[in-house]
All heavy atoms as a GROMACS GRO file, in nm:
protein
  622
    1MET      N    1   7.082  29.397   3.693
    1MET     CA    2   7.168  29.319   3.608
    1MET      C    3   7.313  29.365   3.621
    1MET      O    4   7.403  29.282   3.621
    1MET     CB    5   7.117  29.333   3.463
    1MET     CG    6   7.182  29.239   3.370
    1MET     SD    7   7.133  29.072   3.411
    1MET     CE    8   7.198  28.984   3.277
    2THR      N    9   7.333  29.494   3.633
    2THR     CA   10   7.469  29.547   3.647
    2THR      C   11   7.535  29.496   3.775
    2THR      O   12   7.651  29.456   3.773
    2THR     CB   13   7.468  29.701   3.646
    2THR    OG1   14   7.409  29.744   3.523
    2THR    CG2   15   7.608  29.758   3.656
    3ALA      N   16   7.459  29.494   3.884
    3ALA     CA   17   7.513  29.444   4.011
    3ALA      C   18   7.548  29.297   3.999
    3ALA      O   19   7.653  29.252   4.045
    3ALA     CB   20   7.414  29.467   4.124
    4TYR      N   21   7.461  29.218   3.937
    4TYR     CA   22   7.486  29.075   3.916
    4TYR      C   23   7.615  29.056   3.837
    4TYR      O   24   7.699  28.973   3.871
    4TYR     CB   25   7.367  29.014   3.843
    4TYR     CG   26   7.387  28.872   3.798
    4TYR    CD1   27   7.377  28.767   3.889
    4TYR    CD2   28   7.416  28.842   3.666
    4TYR    CE1   29   7.396  28.636   3.848
    4TYR    CE2   30   7.434  28.711   3.625
    4TYR     CZ   31   7.424  28.608   3.717
    4TYR     OH   32   7.443  28.480   3.676
    5TRP      N   33   7.630  29.133   3.731
    5TRP     CA   34   7.748  29.121   3.644
    5TRP      C   35   7.875  29.158   3.721
    5TRP      O   36   7.974  29.086   3.716
    5TRP     CB   37   7.730  29.211   3.522
    5TRP     CG   38   7.839  29.192   3.423
    5TRP    CD1   39   7.950  29.269   3.407
    5TRP    CD2   40   7.849  29.087   3.327
    5TRP    NE1   41   8.029  29.219   3.307
    5TRP    CE2   42   7.969  29.107   3.256
    5TRP    CE3   43   7.769  28.979   3.294
    5TRP    CZ2   44   8.011  29.023   3.154
    5TRP    CZ3   45   7.810  28.895   3.193
    5TRP    CH2   46   7.930  28.917   3.124
    6ASN      N   47   7.871  29.272   3.791
    6ASN     CA   48   7.991  29.321   3.857
    6ASN      C   49   8.026  29.249   3.986
    6ASN      O   50   8.143  29.241   4.024
    6ASN     CB   51   7.979  29.471   3.885
    6ASN     CG   52   7.980  29.551   3.757
    6ASN    OD1   53   8.045  29.515   3.660
    6ASN    ND2   54   7.907  29.661   3.755
    7LYS      N   55   7.924  29.198   4.057
    7LYS     CA   56   7.950  29.136   4.186
    7LYS      C   57   7.956  28.984   4.181
    7LYS      O   58   8.003  28.922   4.276
    7LYS     CB   59   7.845  29.180   4.286
    7LYS     CG   60   7.855  29.327   4.317
    7LYS     CD   61   7.757  29.370   4.421
    7LYS     CE   62   7.769  29.520   4.438
    7LYS     NZ   63   7.757  29.564   4.573
    8LEU      N   64   7.910  28.923   4.073
    8LEU     CA   65   7.915  28.778   4.065
    8LEU      C   66   7.991  28.728   3.942
    8LEU      O   67   8.090  28.657   3.954
    8LEU     CB   68   7.773  28.720   4.066
    8LEU     CG   69   7.767  28.568   4.063
    8LEU    CD1   70   7.820  28.510   4.193
    8LEU    CD2   71   7.628  28.520   4.036
    9VAL      N   72   7.945  28.767   3.824
    9VAL     CA   73   8.004  28.713   3.702
    9VAL      C   74   8.151  28.750   3.690
    9VAL      O   75   8.236  28.663   3.670
    9VAL     CB   76   7.925  28.761   3.577
    9VAL    CG1   77   7.993  28.717   3.449
    9VAL    CG2   78   7.782  28.709   3.583
   10ARG      N   79   8.182  28.876   3.699
   10ARG     CA   80   8.321  28.922   3.684
   10ARG      C   81   8.415  28.858   3.788
   10ARG      O   82   8.518  28.804   3.752
   10ARG     CB   83   8.329  29.074   3.694
   10ARG     CG   84   8.303  29.141   3.565
   10ARG     CD   85   8.436  29.147   3.493
   10ARG     NE   86   8.416  29.214   3.368
   10ARG     CZ   87   8.467  29.172   3.254
   10ARG    NH1   88   8.542  29.066   3.252
   10ARG    NH2   89   8.446  29.236   3.144
   11PRO      N   90   8.382  28.867   3.919
   11PRO     CA   91   8.473  28.807   4.018
   11PRO      C   92   8.492  28.656   4.000
   11PRO      O   93   8.604  28.606   4.015
   11PRO     CB   94   8.406  28.838   4.152
   11PRO     CG   95   8.319  28.956   4.126
   11PRO     CD   96   8.274  28.941   3.984
   12VAL      N   97   8.386  28.584   3.967
   12VAL     CA   98   8.398  28.439   3.947
   12VAL      C   99   8.486  28.410   3.826
   12VAL      O  100   8.575  28.325   3.830
   12VAL     CB  101   8.260  28.373   3.934
   12VAL    CG1  102   8.272  28.230   3.887
   12VAL    CG2  103   8.185  28.380   4.067
   13ALA      N  104   8.462  28.480   3.717
   13ALA     CA  105   8.543  28.460   3.596
   13ALA      C  106   8.689  28.496   3.621
   13ALA      O  107   8.780  28.424   3.578
   13ALA     CB  108   8.487  28.543   3.481
   14ASP      N  109   8.713  28.604   3.692
   14ASP     CA  110   8.851  28.644   3.722
   14ASP      C  111   8.921  28.541   3.810
   14ASP      O  112   9.041  28.517   3.794
   14ASP     CB  113   8.854  28.781   3.790
   14ASP     CG  114   8.818  28.894   3.696
   14ASP    OD1  115   8.820  28.872   3.572
   14ASP    OD2  116   8.785  29.003   3.745
   15ARG      N  117   8.846  28.480   3.900
   15ARG     CA  118   8.908  28.380   3.990
   15ARG      C  119   8.932  28.247   3.918
   15ARG      O  120   9.035  28.184   3.936
   15ARG     CB  121   8.820  28.358   4.112
   15ARG     CG  122   8.882  28.266   4.210
   15ARG     CD  123   8.801  28.261   4.338
   15ARG     NE  124   8.856  28.160   4.424
   15ARG     CZ  125   8.914  28.185   4.539
   15ARG    NH1  126   8.925  28.309   4.580
   15ARG    NH2  127   8.960  28.088   4.613
   16LEU      N  128   8.835  28.203   3.837
   16LEU     CA  129   8.847  28.074   3.770
   16LEU      C  130   8.937  28.079   3.647
   16LEU      O  131   9.005  27.981   3.616
   16LEU     CB  132   8.709  28.022   3.731
   16LEU     CG  133   8.617  27.984   3.846
   16LEU    CD1  134   8.481  27.943   3.793
   16LEU    CD2  135   8.678  27.874   3.931
   17TRP      N  136   8.932  28.191   3.575
   17TRP     CA  137   9.010  28.203   3.451
   17TRP      C  138   9.083  28.336   3.450
   17TRP      O  139   9.052  28.425   3.370
   17TRP     CB  140   8.917  28.193   3.329
   17TRP     CG  141   8.841  28.066   3.325
   17TRP    CD1  142   8.888  27.944   3.288
   17TRP    CD2  143   8.703  28.048   3.358
   17TRP    NE1  144   8.787  27.851   3.297
   17TRP    CE2  145   8.672  27.912   3.340
   17TRP    CE3  146   8.602  28.132   3.404
   17TRP    CZ2  147   8.547  27.858   3.365
   17TRP    CZ3  148   8.477  28.081   3.430
   17TRP    CH2  149   8.451  27.945   3.409
   18PRO      N  150   9.182  28.354   3.536
   18PRO     CA  151   9.252  28.483   3.543
   18PRO      C  152   9.320  28.515   3.410
   18PRO      O  153   9.383  28.430   3.348
   18PRO     CB  154   9.355  28.462   3.654
   18PRO     CG  155   9.367  28.315   3.672
   18PRO     CD  156   9.239  28.254   3.625
   19GLY      N  157   9.302  28.638   3.368
   19GLY     CA  158   9.366  28.685   3.246
   19GLY      C  159   9.298  28.643   3.117
   19GLY      O  160   9.342  28.682   3.010
   20GLU      N  161   9.192  28.563   3.125
   20GLU     CA  162   9.122  28.519   3.004
   20GLU      C  163   9.016  28.621   2.963
   20GLU      O  164   8.959  28.690   3.048
   20GLU     CB  165   9.053  28.384   3.028
   20GLU     CG  166   9.148  28.270   3.048
   20GLU     CD  167   9.221  28.231   2.921
   20GLU    OE1  168   9.163  28.239   2.812
   20GLU    OE2  169   9.338  28.192   2.932
   21ASP      N  170   8.990  28.628   2.835
   21ASP     CA  171   8.886  28.716   2.782
   21ASP      C  172   8.750  28.651   2.804
   21ASP      O  173   8.725  28.540   2.755
   21ASP     CB  174   8.911  28.740   2.633
   21ASP     CG  175   8.809  28.831   2.571
   21ASP    OD1  176   8.743  28.908   2.644
   21ASP    OD2  177   8.795  28.827   2.447
   22LEU      N  178   8.665  28.717   2.879
   22LEU     CA  179   8.533  28.662   2.911
   22LEU      C  180   8.450  28.637   2.786
   22LEU      O  181   8.374  28.540   2.780
   22LEU     CB  182   8.460  28.756   3.007
   22LEU     CG  183   8.332  28.705   3.071
   22LEU    CD1  184   8.354  28.571   3.140
   22LEU    CD2  185   8.278  28.806   3.168
   23ALA      N  186   8.465  28.719   2.685
   23ALA     CA  187   8.390  28.699   2.560
   23ALA      C  188   8.424  28.564   2.498
   23ALA      O  189   8.335  28.490   2.456
   23ALA     CB  190   8.419  28.812   2.463
   24ASN      N  191   8.551  28.529   2.495
   24ASN     CA  192   8.592  28.401   2.437
   24ASN      C  193   8.545  28.283   2.520
   24ASN      O  194   8.519  28.175   2.467
   24ASN     CB  195   8.744  28.396   2.419
   24ASN     CG  196   8.790  28.487   2.308
   24ASN    OD1  197   8.716  28.515   2.215
   24ASN    ND2  198   8.911  28.536   2.320
   25LEU      N  199   8.535  28.302   2.650
   25LEU     CA  200   8.485  28.196   2.738
   25LEU      C  201   8.336  28.173   2.719
   25LEU      O  202   8.288  28.060   2.730
   25LEU     CB  203   8.514  28.230   2.884
   25LEU     CG  204   8.660  28.236   2.926
   25LEU    CD1  205   8.673  28.295   3.066
   25LEU    CD2  206   8.723  28.098   2.920
   26LEU      N  207   8.261  28.278   2.691
   26LEU     CA  208   8.115  28.268   2.681
   26LEU      C  209   8.065  28.224   2.544
   26LEU      O  210   7.955  28.170   2.534
   26LEU     CB  211   8.051  28.402   2.717
   26LEU     CG  212   8.057  28.438   2.864
   26LEU    CD1  213   8.007  28.580   2.885
   26LEU    CD2  214   7.975  28.341   2.947
   27ARG      N  215   8.142  28.244   2.439
   27ARG     CA  216   8.096  28.211   2.304
   27ARG      C  217   8.044  28.067   2.289
   27ARG      O  218   7.934  28.046   2.242
   27ARG     CB  219   8.205  28.237   2.202
   27ARG     CG  220   8.210  28.378   2.156
   27ARG     CD  221   8.303  28.390   2.034
   27ARG     NE  222   8.313  28.530   2.001
   27ARG     CZ  223   8.410  28.610   2.043
   27ARG    NH1  224   8.506  28.563   2.118
   27ARG    NH2  225   8.410  28.736   2.011
   28PRO      N  226   8.123  27.965   2.326
   28PRO     CA  227   8.073  27.827   2.309
   28PRO      C  228   7.948  27.800   2.392
   28PRO      O  229   7.856  27.732   2.346
   28PRO     CB  230   8.190  27.740   2.356
   28PRO     CG  231   8.308  27.828   2.359
   28PRO     CD  232   8.260  27.969   2.374
   29TYR      N  233   7.943  27.854   2.512
   29TYR     CA  234   7.826  27.835   2.598
   29TYR      C  235   7.701  27.894   2.532
   29TYR      O  236   7.596  27.829   2.526
   29TYR     CB  237   7.850  27.899   2.734
   29TYR     CG  238   7.726  27.908   2.818
   29TYR    CD1  239   7.677  27.794   2.884
   29TYR    CD2  240   7.656  28.027   2.831
   29TYR    CE1  241   7.562  27.802   2.960
   29TYR    CE2  242   7.541  28.035   2.907
   29TYR     CZ  243   7.494  27.922   2.971
   29TYR     OH  244   7.380  27.930   3.045
   30LEU      N  245   7.713  28.016   2.483
   30LEU     CA  246   7.598  28.081   2.421
   30LEU      C  247   7.553  28.008   2.295
   30LEU      O  248   7.433  27.990   2.273
   30LEU     CB  249   7.631  28.227   2.388
   30LEU     CG  250   7.649  28.318   2.509
   30LEU    CD1  251   7.703  28.453   2.466
   30LEU    CD2  252   7.518  28.333   2.583
   31ALA      N  253   7.648  27.964   2.214
   31ALA     CA  254   7.612  27.892   2.092
   31ALA      C  255   7.537  27.763   2.126
   31ALA      O  256   7.434  27.732   2.065
   31ALA     CB  257   7.737  27.860   2.011
   32MET      N  258   7.584  27.689   2.225
   32MET     CA  259   7.517  27.565   2.263
   32MET      C  260   7.382  27.591   2.327
   32MET      O  261   7.287  27.515   2.306
   32MET     CB  262   7.606  27.483   2.358
   32MET     CG  263   7.727  27.426   2.289
   32MET     SD  264   7.690  27.335   2.136
   32MET     CE  265   7.587  27.205   2.196
   33ARG      N  266   7.369  27.698   2.402
   33ARG     CA  267   7.238  27.732   2.461
   33ARG      C  268   7.138  27.764   2.350
   33ARG      O  269   7.024  27.719   2.354
   33ARG     CB  270   7.250  27.852   2.555
   33ARG     CG  271   7.315  27.824   2.685
   33ARG     CD  272   7.231  27.742   2.776
   33ARG     NE  273   7.110  27.813   2.815
   33ARG     CZ  274   7.019  27.765   2.898
   33ARG    NH1  275   7.034  27.646   2.949
   33ARG    NH2  276   6.913  27.834   2.928
   34ILE      N  277   7.179  27.842   2.255
   34ILE     CA  278   7.087  27.882   2.148
   34ILE      C  279   7.053  27.763   2.058
   34ILE      O  280   6.936  27.738   2.030
   34ILE     CB  281   7.147  27.997   2.065
   34ILE    CG1  282   7.152  28.125   2.150
   34ILE    CG2  283   7.067  28.020   1.937
   34ILE    CD1  284   7.230  28.238   2.089
   35LEU      N  285   7.153  27.687   2.017
   35LEU     CA  286   7.129  27.577   1.923
   35LEU      C  287   7.079  27.450   1.991
   35LEU      O  288   7.008  27.371   1.930
   35LEU     CB  289   7.257  27.547   1.845
   35LEU     CG  290   7.306  27.661   1.757
   35LEU    CD1  291   7.441  27.627   1.697
   35LEU    CD2  292   7.205  27.693   1.648
   36GLY      N  293   7.115  27.430   2.117
   36GLY     CA  294   7.078  27.307   2.186
   36GLY      C  295   6.947  27.313   2.262
   36GLY      O  296   6.884  27.211   2.287
   37VAL      N  297   6.903  27.431   2.299
   37VAL     CA  298   6.782  27.444   2.380
   37VAL      C  299   6.659  27.465   2.293
   37VAL      O  300   6.552  27.411   2.321
   37VAL     CB  301   6.796  27.559   2.482
   37VAL    CG1  302   6.665  27.587   2.553
   37VAL    CG2  303   6.905  27.527   2.583
   38TYR      N  304   6.674  27.539   2.187
   38TYR     CA  305   6.560  27.573   2.103
   38TYR      C  306   6.560  27.492   1.974
   38TYR      O  307   6.663  27.476   1.911
   38TYR     CB  308   6.562  27.723   2.066
   38TYR     CG  309   6.556  27.812   2.187
   38TYR    CD1  310   6.671  27.871   2.238
   38TYR    CD2  311   6.436  27.836   2.251
   38TYR    CE1  312   6.667  27.952   2.350
   38TYR    CE2  313   6.430  27.917   2.363
   38TYR     CZ  314   6.546  27.974   2.412
   38TYR     OH  315   6.540  28.054   2.522
   39ASN      N  316   6.444  27.443   1.936
   39ASN     CA  317   6.428  27.380   1.805
   39ASN      C  318   6.383  27.491   1.710
   39ASN      O  319   6.267  27.533   1.713
   39ASN     CB  320   6.326  27.268   1.810
   39ASN     CG  321   6.310  27.197   1.677
   39ASN    OD1  322   6.367  27.240   1.576
   39ASN    ND2  323   6.234  27.091   1.676
   40LEU      N  324   6.475  27.538   1.631
   40LEU     CA  325   6.446  27.653   1.544
   40LEU      C  326   6.328  27.625   1.450
   40LEU      O  327   6.254  27.717   1.415
   40LEU     CB  328   6.570  27.692   1.464
   40LEU     CG  329   6.689  27.741   1.547
   40LEU    CD1  330   6.807  27.770   1.458
   40LEU    CD2  331   6.652  27.863   1.628
   41ALA      N  332   6.310  27.500   1.409
   41ALA     CA  333   6.201  27.467   1.317
   41ALA      C  334   6.064  27.486   1.382
   41ALA      O  335   5.965  27.509   1.312
   41ALA     CB  336   6.216  27.323   1.269
   42ASP      N  337   6.057  27.477   1.514
   42ASP     CA  338   5.929  27.492   1.585
   42ASP      C  339   5.894  27.636   1.616
   42ASP      O  340   5.783  27.664   1.662
   42ASP     CB  341   5.931  27.412   1.715
   42ASP     CG  342   5.930  27.263   1.693
   42ASP    OD1  343   5.896  27.220   1.580
   42ASP    OD2  344   5.965  27.189   1.787
   43LEU      N  345   5.985  27.728   1.595
   43LEU     CA  346   5.962  27.868   1.632
   43LEU      C  347   5.898  27.946   1.519
   43LEU      O  348   5.916  27.914   1.401
   43LEU     CB  349   6.095  27.934   1.669
   43LEU     CG  350   6.168  27.876   1.789
   43LEU    CD1  351   6.304  27.944   1.804
   43LEU    CD2  352   6.087  27.892   1.916
   44ALA      N  353   5.828  28.050   1.558
   44ALA     CA  354   5.775  28.144   1.459
   44ALA      C  355   5.894  28.211   1.390
   44ALA      O  356   6.002  28.223   1.447
   44ALA     CB  357   5.687  28.248   1.528
   45SER      N  358   5.874  28.254   1.268
   45SER     CA  359   5.984  28.310   1.192
   45SER      C  360   6.048  28.431   1.262
   45SER      O  361   6.170  28.447   1.257
   45SER     CB  362   5.940  28.348   1.051
   45SER     OG  363   5.835  28.441   1.056
   46GLU      N  364   5.969  28.512   1.331
   46GLU     CA  365   6.024  28.629   1.402
   46GLU      C  366   6.115  28.583   1.516
   46GLU      O  367   6.222  28.640   1.538
   46GLU     CB  368   5.912  28.718   1.458
   46GLU     CG  369   5.826  28.782   1.352
   46GLU     CD  370   5.711  28.693   1.306
   46GLU    OE1  371   5.690  28.583   1.362
   46GLU    OE2  372   5.642  28.732   1.211
   47ASP      N  373   6.072  28.481   1.591
   47ASP     CA  374   6.153  28.431   1.702
   47ASP      C  375   6.281  28.364   1.652
   47ASP      O  376   6.387  28.378   1.710
   47ASP     CB  377   6.072  28.331   1.786
   47ASP     CG  378   5.953  28.397   1.854
   47ASP    OD1  379   5.960  28.518   1.882
   47ASP    OD2  380   5.854  28.326   1.877
   48ARG      N  381   6.269  28.292   1.542
   48ARG     CA  382   6.386  28.228   1.481
   48ARG      C  383   6.487  28.333   1.439
   48ARG      O  384   6.608  28.318   1.460
   48ARG     CB  385   6.340  28.146   1.361
   48ARG     CG  386   6.440  28.051   1.308
   48ARG     CD  387   6.383  27.962   1.199
   48ARG     NE  388   6.246  27.925   1.225
   48ARG     CZ  389   6.150  27.922   1.132
   48ARG    NH1  390   6.177  27.950   1.007
   48ARG    NH2  391   6.027  27.889   1.163
   49LEU      N  392   6.440  28.440   1.380
   49LEU     CA  393   6.528  28.547   1.336
   49LEU      C  394   6.601  28.610   1.455
   49LEU      O  395   6.721  28.636   1.448
   49LEU     CB  396   6.448  28.654   1.260
   49LEU     CG  397   6.526  28.773   1.207
   49LEU    CD1  398   6.633  28.727   1.108
   49LEU    CD2  399   6.433  28.871   1.142
   50VAL      N  400   6.530  28.633   1.565
   50VAL     CA  401   6.593  28.692   1.684
   50VAL      C  402   6.702  28.600   1.737
   50VAL      O  403   6.813  28.645   1.768
   50VAL     CB  404   6.488  28.721   1.793
   50VAL    CG1  405   6.555  28.755   1.925
   50VAL    CG2  406   6.396  28.834   1.750
   51LEU      N  407   6.674  28.470   1.748
   51LEU     CA  408   6.775  28.377   1.798
   51LEU      C  409   6.898  28.370   1.707
   51LEU      O  410   7.011  28.368   1.755
   51LEU     CB  411   6.715  28.238   1.815
   51LEU     CG  412   6.631  28.217   1.940
   51LEU    CD1  413   6.574  28.076   1.943
   51LEU    CD2  414   6.713  28.242   2.064
   52LEU      N  415   6.875  28.367   1.578
   52LEU     CA  416   6.989  28.362   1.486
   52LEU      C  417   7.070  28.491   1.489
   52LEU      O  418   7.192  28.489   1.478
   52LEU     CB  419   6.942  28.329   1.344
   52LEU     CG  420   6.888  28.186   1.328
   52LEU    CD1  421   6.829  28.167   1.189
   52LEU    CD2  422   6.995  28.084   1.358
   53ALA      N  423   7.001  28.603   1.507
   53ALA     CA  424   7.071  28.731   1.520
   53ALA      C  425   7.155  28.734   1.647
   53ALA      O  426   7.270  28.780   1.646
   53ALA     CB  427   6.972  28.847   1.520
   54ARG      N  428   7.101  28.680   1.758
   54ARG     CA  429   7.176  28.675   1.884
   54ARG      C  430   7.296  28.580   1.872
   54ARG      O  431   7.401  28.606   1.927
   54ARG     CB  432   7.084  28.633   1.998
   54ARG     CG  433   6.973  28.733   2.028
   54ARG     CD  434   7.024  28.865   2.073
   54ARG     NE  435   7.056  28.856   2.214
   54ARG     CZ  436   7.110  28.952   2.285
   54ARG    NH1  437   7.138  29.068   2.230
   54ARG    NH2  438   7.137  28.936   2.411
   55LEU      N  439   7.279  28.471   1.797
   55LEU     CA  440   7.389  28.379   1.773
   55LEU      C  441   7.500  28.449   1.693
   55LEU      O  442   7.618  28.439   1.726
   55LEU     CB  443   7.341  28.254   1.700
   55LEU     CG  444   7.448  28.152   1.663
   55LEU    CD1  445   7.518  28.099   1.787
   55LEU    CD2  446   7.386  28.038   1.584
   56ALA      N  447   7.460  28.520   1.589
   56ALA     CA  448   7.558  28.594   1.508
   56ALA      C  449   7.630  28.699   1.593
   56ALA      O  450   7.751  28.719   1.579
   56ALA     CB  451   7.488  28.660   1.389
   57GLU      N  452   7.557  28.766   1.681
   57GLU     CA  453   7.618  28.864   1.771
   57GLU      C  454   7.724  28.799   1.859
   57GLU      O  455   7.833  28.853   1.877
   57GLU     CB  456   7.511  28.921   1.865
   57GLU     CG  457   7.458  29.056   1.832
   57GLU     CD  458   7.361  29.100   1.940
   57GLU    OE1  459   7.250  29.045   1.949
   57GLU    OE2  460   7.400  29.191   2.017
   58ALA      N  461   7.690  28.683   1.916
   58ALA     CA  462   7.782  28.615   2.007
   58ALA      C  463   7.906  28.564   1.934
   58ALA      O  464   8.013  28.557   1.992
   58ALA     CB  465   7.710  28.499   2.075
   59MET      N  466   7.893  28.529   1.808
   59MET     CA  467   8.006  28.477   1.732
   59MET      C  468   8.092  28.586   1.669
   59MET      O  469   8.201  28.560   1.620
   59MET     CB  470   7.957  28.382   1.622
   59MET     CG  471   7.887  28.258   1.673
   59MET     SD  472   7.999  28.152   1.766
   59MET     CE  473   7.943  28.176   1.933
   60SER      N  474   8.046  28.708   1.674
   60SER     CA  475   8.119  28.821   1.615
   60SER      C  476   8.250  28.846   1.690
   60SER      O  477   8.255  28.836   1.812
   60SER     CB  478   8.032  28.946   1.621
   60SER     OG  479   8.109  29.061   1.594
   61PRO      N  480   8.356  28.884   1.618
   61PRO     CA  481   8.482  28.922   1.686
   61PRO      C  482   8.464  29.044   1.776
   61PRO      O  483   8.539  29.063   1.870
   61PRO     CB  484   8.577  28.954   1.570
   61PRO     CG  485   8.520  28.889   1.451
   61PRO     CD  486   8.371  28.882   1.473
   62ALA      N  487   8.362  29.123   1.750
   62ALA     CA  488   8.335  29.243   1.831
   62ALA      C  489   8.242  29.214   1.948
   62ALA      O  490   8.194  29.306   2.014
   62ALA     CB  491   8.276  29.352   1.743
   63PHE      N  492   8.215  29.086   1.976
   63PHE     CA  493   8.124  29.046   2.084
   63PHE      C  494   8.167  29.105   2.218
   63PHE      O  495   8.281  29.093   2.259
   63PHE     CB  496   8.121  28.893   2.093
   63PHE     CG  497   8.045  28.839   2.210
   63PHE    CD1  498   7.911  28.864   2.226
   63PHE    CD2  499   8.110  28.762   2.305
   63PHE    CE1  500   7.842  28.812   2.334
   63PHE    CE2  501   8.042  28.710   2.414
   63PHE     CZ  502   7.907  28.735   2.428
   64ASP      N  503   8.073  29.171   2.284
   64ASP     CA  504   8.097  29.229   2.416
   64ASP      C  505   7.989  29.179   2.510
   64ASP      O  506   7.872  29.219   2.498
   64ASP     CB  507   8.095  29.381   2.407
   64ASP     CG  508   8.117  29.448   2.541
   64ASP    OD1  509   8.147  29.379   2.641
   64ASP    OD2  510   8.104  29.572   2.547
   65PRO      N  511   8.022  29.091   2.605
   65PRO     CA  512   7.920  29.035   2.693
   65PRO      C  513   7.845  29.139   2.774
   65PRO      O  514   7.727  29.119   2.805
   65PRO     CB  515   7.999  28.943   2.786
   65PRO     CG  516   8.130  28.921   2.724
   65PRO     CD  517   8.155  29.036   2.632
   66THR      N  518   7.909  29.250   2.810
   66THR     CA  519   7.839  29.349   2.891
   66THR      C  520   7.722  29.412   2.817
   66THR      O  521   7.619  29.441   2.876
   66THR     CB  522   7.934  29.459   2.941
   66THR    OG1  523   7.999  29.518   2.829
   66THR    CG2  524   8.039  29.402   3.035
   67THR      N  525   7.734  29.431   2.688
   67THR     CA  526   7.621  29.485   2.613
   67THR      C  527   7.527  29.376   2.566
   67THR      O  528   7.407  29.398   2.550
   67THR     CB  529   7.669  29.568   2.492
   67THR    OG1  530   7.751  29.486   2.409
   67THR    CG2  531   7.746  29.690   2.536
   68TYR      N  532   7.578  29.255   2.545
   68TYR     CA  533   7.496  29.143   2.500
   68TYR      C  534   7.391  29.107   2.605
   68TYR      O  535   7.277  29.080   2.573
   68TYR     CB  536   7.586  29.022   2.473
   68TYR     CG  537   7.516  28.903   2.412
   68TYR    CD1  538   7.501  28.893   2.275
   68TYR    CD2  539   7.467  28.800   2.491
   68TYR    CE1  540   7.440  28.783   2.217
   68TYR    CE2  541   7.406  28.690   2.435
   68TYR     CZ  542   7.392  28.682   2.298
   68TYR     OH  543   7.331  28.574   2.241
   69PHE      N  544   7.432  29.106   2.732
   69PHE     CA  545   7.341  29.068   2.839
   69PHE      C  546   7.264  29.185   2.899
   69PHE      O  547   7.174  29.163   2.979
   69PHE     CB  548   7.417  28.995   2.949
   69PHE     CG  549   7.467  28.860   2.904
   69PHE    CD1  550   7.601  28.839   2.883
   69PHE    CD2  551   7.378  28.757   2.881
   69PHE    CE1  552   7.647  28.716   2.842
   69PHE    CE2  553   7.422  28.634   2.838
   69PHE     CZ  554   7.557  28.612   2.819
   70CYS      N  555   7.298  29.305   2.863
   70CYS     CA  556   7.228  29.422   2.915
   70CYS      C  557   7.182  29.512   2.802
   70CYS      O  558   7.227  29.626   2.789
   70CYS     CB  559   7.319  29.501   3.009
   70CYS     SG  560   7.373  29.409   3.152
   71PRO      N  561   7.093  29.461   2.714
   71PRO     CA  562   7.049  29.545   2.602
   71PRO      C  563   6.969  29.664   2.652
   71PRO      O  564   6.900  29.656   2.755
   71PRO     CB  565   6.962  29.451   2.519
   71PRO     CG  566   6.917  29.346   2.616
   71PRO     CD  567   7.025  29.334   2.718
   72LEU      N  568   6.980  29.771   2.581
   72LEU     CA  569   6.903  29.891   2.614
   72LEU      C  570   6.756  29.868   2.576
   72LEU      O  571   6.728  29.815   2.469
   72LEU     CB  572   6.957  30.013   2.541
   72LEU     CG  573   7.101  30.052   2.575
   72LEU    CD1  574   7.145  30.166   2.484
   72LEU    CD2  575   7.110  30.092   2.719
   73GLU      N  576   6.668  29.909   2.662
   73GLU     CA  577   6.527  29.895   2.632
   73GLU      C  578   6.474  30.026   2.577
   73GLU      O  579   6.513  30.133   2.621
   73GLU     CB  580   6.450  29.857   2.758
   73GLU     CG  581   6.485  29.721   2.810
   73GLU     CD  582   6.403  29.683   2.931
   73GLU    OE1  583   6.296  29.742   2.952
   73GLU    OE2  584   6.446  29.593   3.004
   74SER      N  585   6.386  30.014   2.482
   74SER     CA  586   6.323  30.132   2.426
   74SER      C  587   6.214  30.179   2.521
   74SER      O  588   6.139  30.098   2.575
   74SER     CB  589   6.261  30.101   2.291
   74SER     OG  590   6.359  30.059   2.201
   75PRO      N  591   6.203  30.310   2.542
   75PRO     CA  592   6.097  30.358   2.630
   75PRO      C  593   5.961  30.340   2.564
   75PRO      O  594   5.948  30.339   2.442
   75PRO     CB  595   6.130  30.506   2.646
   75PRO     CG  596   6.213  30.541   2.527
   75PRO     CD  597   6.287  30.416   2.488
   76CYS      N  598   5.862  30.321   2.648
   76CYS     CA  599   5.725  30.308   2.596
   76CYS      C  600   5.679  30.445   2.548
   76CYS      O  601   5.708  30.548   2.609
   76CYS     CB  602   5.630  30.261   2.707
   76CYS     SG  603   5.664  30.093   2.761
   77PRO      N  604   5.607  30.446   2.436
   77PRO     CA  605   5.557  30.576   2.389
   77PRO      C  606   5.455  30.633   2.486
   77PRO      O  607   5.382  30.559   2.552
   77PRO     CB  608   5.492  30.543   2.254
   77PRO     CG  609   5.483  30.395   2.248
   77PRO     CD  610   5.572  30.337   2.352
   78ALA      N  611   5.456  30.762   2.497
   78ALA     CA  612   5.360  30.829   2.587
   78ALA      C  613   5.218  30.812   2.533
   78ALA      O  614   5.197  30.814   2.411
   78ALA     CB  615   5.394  30.978   2.598
   79PRO      N  616   5.123  30.793   2.622
   79PRO     CA  617   4.983  30.774   2.576
   79PRO      C  618   4.924  30.899   2.518
   79PRO      O  619   4.961  31.007   2.533
   79PRO     CB  620   4.907  30.733   2.701
   79PRO     CG  621   4.997  30.757   2.817
   79PRO     CD  622   5.134  30.782   2.765
   0.00000   0.00000   0.00000
C-alpha cells in the first residue's frame, strides 16, 4: 500500500493538482463513495457504525489520507 501511495497516488495528484491539499481533494470522493455505494439501512448495525465512523474521519479537519488508507492492523493473539 505504501508503494502504491508513494509511486502512484502522490505523483498523479501532484501533477494534476499542484500545490493542492490531497485531503481536501479526497473528502468529496470519500463521502460520495460511502453514502452513494452503500445502503446504510441494509447493513448490520456494526457495519453501519464502521461506515459512519469512516465518514466522520474523512470529514474531520484533521483528516490525513496516509493514515486513513493505511490503518494499522492489530496482531493476532498467540495461540
